[in-house]
C-alpha positions as a Python dict, from the first residue, in 0.01 Angstrom:
ca = {
    (1, 'X'): (0, 0, 0),
    (2, 'X'): (75, 92, 372),
    (3, 'X'): (46, 444, 476),
    (4, 'X'): (267, 575, 761),
    (5, 'X'): (195, 911, 942),
    (6, 'X'): (469, 1014, 1145),
    (7, 'X'): (743, 1277, 1216),
    (8, 'X'): (1114, 1292, 1165),
    (9, 'X'): (1120, 1463, 1511),
    (10, 'X'): (972, 1147, 1662),
    (11, 'X'): (1204, 844, 1797),
    (12, 'X'): (953, 584, 1748),
    (13, 'X'): (855, 692, 1392),
    (14, 'X'): (1262, 670, 1298),
    (15, 'X'): (1283, 333, 1440),
    (16, 'X'): (944, 240, 1272),
    (17, 'X'): (1066, 368, 926),
    (18, 'X'): (1408, 215, 965),
    (19, 'X'): (1268, -131, 1033),
    (20, 'X'): (1022, -115, 758),
    (21, 'X'): (1302, -26, 524),
    (22, 'X'): (1527, -302, 643),
    (23, 'X'): (1257, -534, 621),
    (24, 'X'): (1135, -437, 277),
    (25, 'X'): (815, -353, 399),
    (26, 'X'): (633, -114, 100),
    (27, 'X'): (471, 192, 230),
    (28, 'X'): (446, 580, 180),
    (29, 'X'): (546, 781, 460),
    (30, 'X'): (391, 1104, 557),
    (31, 'X'): (579, 1351, 762),
    (32, 'X'): (285, 1527, 917),
    (33, 'X'): (532, 1817, 1022),
    (34, 'X'): (585, 1929, 665),
    (35, 'X'): (267, 1987, 534),
    (36, 'X'): (-26, 2148, 699),
    (37, 'X'): (-261, 1937, 504),
    (38, 'X'): (-109, 1614, 629),
    (39, 'X'): (-121, 1711, 950),
    (40, 'X'): (-473, 1824, 908),
    (41, 'X'): (-554, 1462, 757),
    (42, 'X'): (-359, 1298, 1055),
    (43, 'X'): (-555, 1497, 1311),
    (44, 'X'): (-890, 1411, 1150),
    (45, 'X'): (-827, 1043, 1130),
    (46, 'X'): (-700, 1080, 1502),
    (47, 'X'): (-1007, 1244, 1659),
    (48, 'X'): (-1242, 1024, 1455),
    (49, 'X'): (-1083, 667, 1512),
    (50, 'X'): (-1136, 519, 1855),
    (51, 'X'): (-778, 340, 1818),
    (52, 'X'): (-639, 666, 1940),
    (53, 'X'): (-867, 713, 2215),
    (54, 'X'): (-633, 531, 2456),
    (55, 'X'): (-311, 723, 2322),
    (56, 'X'): (-495, 1047, 2378),
    (57, 'X'): (-590, 982, 2717),
    (58, 'X'): (-217, 909, 2805),
    (59, 'X'): (-65, 1226, 2626),
    (60, 'X'): (50, 1042, 2320),
    (61, 'X'): (43, 1180, 1974),
    (62, 'X'): (-41, 857, 1827),
    (63, 'X'): (230, 828, 1562),
    (64, 'X'): (376, 640, 1394),
    (65, 'X'): (14, 551, 1280),
    (66, 'X'): (-16, 322, 1014),
    (67, 'X'): (-320, 273, 772),
    (68, 'X'): (-345, -41, 592),
    (69, 'X'): (-492, -54, 227),
    (70, 'X'): (-862, -143, 375),
    (71, 'X'): (-821, 202, 587),
    (72, 'X'): (-762, -13, 910),
    (73, 'X'): (-544, 172, 1151),
    (74, 'X'): (-305, 58, 1375),
    (75, 'X'): (6, 234, 1593),
    (76, 'X'): (184, -124, 1703),
    (77, 'X'): (448, -117, 1440),
    (78, 'X'): (657, -358, 1639),
    (79, 'X'): (355, -612, 1678),
    (80, 'X'): (298, -568, 1287),
    (81, 'X'): (669, -701, 1228),
    (82, 'X'): (666, -939, 1514),
    (83, 'X'): (356, -1111, 1344),
    (84, 'X'): (552, -1162, 1055),
    (85, 'X'): (840, -1291, 1214),
    (86, 'X'): (1048, -1016, 1110),
    (87, 'X'): (1352, -879, 1292),
    (88, 'X'): (1325, -551, 1493),
    (89, 'X'): (1630, -306, 1556),
    (90, 'X'): (1637, 10, 1753),
    (91, 'X'): (1850, 304, 1677),
    (92, 'X'): (1895, 537, 1994),
    (93, 'X'): (1755, 846, 1822),
    (94, 'X'): (1663, 1047, 2153),
    (95, 'X'): (1399, 1058, 2413),
    (96, 'X'): (1020, 977, 2358),
    (97, 'X'): (807, 1255, 2257),
    (98, 'X'): (507, 1199, 2471),
    (99, 'X'): (428, 1418, 2785),
    (100, 'X'): (537, 1136, 3006),
    (101, 'X'): (851, 1083, 2801),
    (102, 'X'): (752, 700, 2739),
    (103, 'X'): (603, 688, 2408),
    (104, 'X'): (500, 911, 2091),
}
């Protein structure tokens, strides 16, 4: 089963969660703001996995981060759904949470 690291304060995470729910994607949602251990686990993953290098360089947090059953990590939830020909909808849930206001 997929694991999704995110935050209820993050517009991208809210839209990812909503779309996974709407499309019947099974996953475990881990809100990194609710538990310090979960935050620490996410930060360790982010610090060690080069998938996050570009995101960190542009001031993004790197969430939502999705971990596959084989431990592959990706952050493109929209691409994941598009590859499966699943619909994507967006809810206007506020501004992006990165420094430049363009991502999370």
